[in-house]
C-alpha positions in Angstrom: -47.6 -27.1 89.0 -45.2 -28.2 92.1 -44.1 -31.7 93.1 -43.1 -32.6 96.5 -41.6 -35.6 97.2 -40.5 -36.5 100.5 -38.1 -39.4 101.3 -38.0 -39.5 104.6 -36.6 -43.3 105.5 -34.4 -42.7 102.2 -30.6 -41.9 102.1 -28.9 -39.3 100.1 -25.8 -40.9 99.4 -28.0 -44.3 98.3 -29.9 -42.3 95.4 -28.1 -40.7 91.8 -30.2 -37.2 92.3 -28.2 -36.6 94.9 -24.9 -37.5 94.1 -25.4 -41.4 94.7 -23.3 -44.0 92.7 -26.1 -45.8 90.9 -28.3 -43.9 88.2 -31.7 -45.4 90.7 -33.2 -41.5 89.9 -34.3 -41.2 86.5 -37.0 -38.8 86.9 -36.0 -36.7 89.8 -32.0 -36.7 88.2 -33.7 -34.8 84.5 -36.6 -33.0 86.5 -36.3 -29.1 85.7 -36.8 -28.7 89.5 -35.1 -27.5 92.6 -33.8 -30.5 94.6 -32.9 -29.9 98.6 -29.9 -32.1 99.0 -28.8 -30.8 102.9 -32.0 -30.8 104.8 -31.0 -32.8 108.1 -33.9 -34.6 110.0 -35.6 -32.6 113.1 -35.8 -35.8 115.1 -33.7 -39.6 114.8 -37.9 -41.2 114.2 -39.7 -40.6 111.3 -43.1 -39.7 113.3 -41.8 -37.5 114.9 -39.4 -35.5 112.3 -42.1 -34.9 109.9 -44.5 -34.0 112.5 -41.9 -31.2 113.1 -41.1 -30.3 109.4 -45.1 -30.2 108.0 -46.6 -28.6 110.5 -45.7 -24.9 111.8 -44.1 -25.2 115.1 -44.5 -23.0 118.2 -42.7 -23.2 121.5 -41.2 -26.6 120.2 -45.0 -28.2 119.8 -46.6 -29.0 116.2 -49.2 -26.9 115.6 -51.5 -29.7 113.5 -54.2 -27.4 111.8 -51.3 -25.1 109.9 -49.5 -27.6 108.2 -47.8 -28.2 104.8 -51.2 -29.2 102.9 -53.9 -27.0 104.6 -51.5 -24.1 104.5 -50.9 -24.3 100.6 -54.9 -25.3 100.2 -56.0 -21.6 102.0 -53.1 -20.0 99.1 -55.5 -21.3 96.8 -53.6 -24.7 95.6 -54.9 -27.6 94.7 -53.6 -30.2 96.5 -53.4 -34.3 97.0 -51.3 -36.4 99.3 -50.3 -40.1 98.2 -48.3 -42.3 100.7 
Protein backbone atom coordinates (compact mmCIF):
# COMPACT_ATOMS: atom_id res chain seq x y z
CA UNK A 1 0.00 0.00 0.00
CA UNK A 2 1.29 3.43 -0.94
CA UNK A 3 -0.06 6.64 0.56
CA UNK A 4 0.90 10.01 -0.90
CA UNK A 5 0.09 13.05 1.22
CA UNK A 6 0.53 16.47 -0.34
CA UNK A 7 0.63 19.37 2.09
CA UNK A 8 0.89 22.09 -0.51
CA UNK A 9 -0.11 24.90 1.82
CA UNK A 10 1.80 23.69 4.87
CA UNK A 11 5.19 24.90 6.00
CA UNK A 12 7.56 22.12 6.99
CA UNK A 13 8.96 24.13 9.92
CA UNK A 14 5.48 24.00 11.49
CA UNK A 15 5.21 20.20 11.31
CA UNK A 16 6.82 17.87 13.85
CA UNK A 17 7.58 15.15 11.28
CA UNK A 18 9.81 17.62 9.45
CA UNK A 19 11.67 18.83 12.53
CA UNK A 20 9.19 21.48 13.69
CA UNK A 21 8.92 22.36 17.38
CA UNK A 22 5.47 20.79 17.90
CA UNK A 23 4.37 17.17 18.21
CA UNK A 24 1.48 17.72 15.80
CA UNK A 25 2.08 14.98 13.21
CA UNK A 26 1.93 11.71 15.19
CA UNK A 27 1.13 9.46 12.21
CA UNK A 28 3.72 10.95 9.86
CA UNK A 29 6.28 10.94 12.66
CA UNK A 30 5.81 7.23 13.40
CA UNK A 31 4.99 5.61 10.05
CA UNK A 32 7.59 3.47 8.32
CA UNK A 33 7.80 5.48 5.13
CA UNK A 34 9.66 8.04 3.10
CA UNK A 35 9.19 11.74 3.78
CA UNK A 36 10.51 14.20 1.21
CA UNK A 37 11.70 17.07 3.37
CA UNK A 38 13.62 19.09 0.79
CA UNK A 39 11.00 19.60 -1.93
CA UNK A 40 10.67 23.17 -3.18
CA UNK A 41 7.40 24.24 -4.79
CA UNK A 42 7.48 24.55 -8.58
CA UNK A 43 5.71 27.93 -8.43
CA UNK A 44 4.54 30.59 -6.01
CA UNK A 45 0.85 29.67 -6.27
CA UNK A 46 -0.69 26.36 -5.20
CA UNK A 47 -2.62 25.85 -8.44
CA UNK A 48 0.38 26.36 -10.72
CA UNK A 49 2.77 24.50 -8.42
CA UNK A 50 0.60 21.38 -8.23
CA UNK A 51 -0.08 21.53 -11.97
CA UNK A 52 3.66 21.38 -12.60
CA UNK A 53 4.31 18.82 -9.86
CA UNK A 54 1.56 16.25 -10.48
CA UNK A 55 1.53 16.30 -14.28
CA UNK A 56 4.14 15.39 -16.85
CA UNK A 57 5.62 18.65 -18.16
CA UNK A 58 6.77 19.14 -21.76
CA UNK A 59 8.44 22.42 -22.76
CA UNK A 60 7.29 24.00 -19.50
CA UNK A 61 3.62 23.11 -20.05
CA UNK A 62 1.74 20.51 -17.98
CA UNK A 63 0.34 17.57 -19.95
CA UNK A 64 -2.85 17.10 -17.93
CA UNK A 65 -3.68 13.74 -19.54
CA UNK A 66 -0.41 12.34 -18.11
CA UNK A 67 -0.85 13.12 -14.43
CA UNK A 68 0.25 11.32 -11.29
CA UNK A 69 -3.07 9.47 -10.87
CA UNK A 70 -3.63 8.39 -14.49
CA UNK A 71 -0.03 7.19 -14.82
CA UNK A 72 -0.40 5.14 -11.61
CA UNK A 73 -3.65 3.66 -12.94
CA UNK A 74 -1.97 2.72 -16.23
CA UNK A 75 0.74 0.97 -14.21
CA UNK A 76 -1.92 -1.18 -12.52
CA UNK A 77 -2.34 0.68 -9.23
CA UNK A 78 -5.78 1.30 -7.73
CA UNK A 79 -5.96 4.97 -6.83
CA UNK A 80 -8.17 7.20 -4.72
CA UNK A 81 -8.08 10.96 -4.42
CA UNK A 82 -9.24 12.70 -1.24
CA UNK A 83 -9.30 16.44 -0.92
